[in-house]
C-alpha positions in Angstrom: 4.3 -25.6 41.4 1.7 -25.7 44.1 1.4 -22.2 45.6 -2.0 -21.7 47.2 -3.6 -23.6 50.0 -6.6 -25.8 49.0 -8.8 -23.6 51.2 -8.1 -20.7 48.8 -9.3 -22.7 45.8 -12.5 -23.6 47.7 -13.0 -19.9 48.4 -12.6 -19.2 44.7 -15.4 -21.8 43.9 -13.4 -24.9 43.1 -14.5 -28.1 44.8 -12.0 -31.0 45.1 -13.4 -34.4 44.4 -11.2 -36.2 46.9 -10.1 -35.8 50.5 -7.3 -33.4 51.1 -6.3 -31.1 53.9 -7.3 -27.5 53.5 -3.8 -26.3 54.2 -2.2 -28.5 51.5 -0.7 -26.4 48.7 -2.1 -26.9 45.2 -2.1 -25.5 41.7 -4.9 -25.2 39.2 -4.4 -27.2 35.9 -6.7 -26.7 32.9 -6.9 -29.5 30.4 -9.1 -29.9 27.3 -11.5 -32.8 27.9 -14.0 -34.5 25.6 -16.8 -32.2 27.0 -14.7 -29.1 27.1 -12.2 -27.7 29.6 -11.5 -29.7 32.8 -9.9 -28.2 35.9 -7.7 -30.3 38.1 -6.0 -29.4 41.3 -2.4 -30.6 41.4 -0.7 -31.2 44.7 3.0 -31.8 45.6 3.1 -35.3 44.1 1.7 -34.0 40.8 4.5 -31.4 40.9 7.1 -34.0 41.5 5.9 -36.1 38.6 5.8 -33.1 36.3 9.5 -32.3 37.1 10.4 -35.5 35.3 8.2 -34.7 32.3 6.7 -31.2 32.1 3.5 -32.3 30.3 0.4 -32.0 32.5 -1.1 -34.8 30.4 1.8 -37.1 31.3 1.4 -36.4 35.0 -2.4 -37.0 34.8 -1.8 -40.3 33.0 0.5 -41.4 35.8 -2.2 -40.4 38.3 -4.9 -42.2 36.4 -2.8 -45.3 36.0 -2.0 -45.4 39.7 -5.8 -45.1 40.5 -6.6 -48.0 38.1 -3.8 -50.2 39.7 -5.1 -49.4 43.2 -8.7 -50.2 42.2 -7.5 -53.5 40.7 -5.6 -54.5 43.8 -8.7 -53.7 46.0 -10.9 -55.7 43.6 -8.6 -58.7 43.9 -8.6 -58.5 47.8 -12.3 -58.4 47.9 -14.4 -57.3 50.9 
């Protein structure tokens, strides 16, 4: 469950890759990647998805699928 503001994670040395408000609550998720540990920040929507299925990998797959779908829609729209 997200419990610290994003600004706290930045203070601890984590750098978010996307845009988010520094006051948004987040939680740190550690996953094993191909190159070793990966650290992800999960926000409220990530928490909501994980309530359905408690696996962080499931929630990450949902996130990555939504990103791919959004990229496909933008690609079809064109400039």
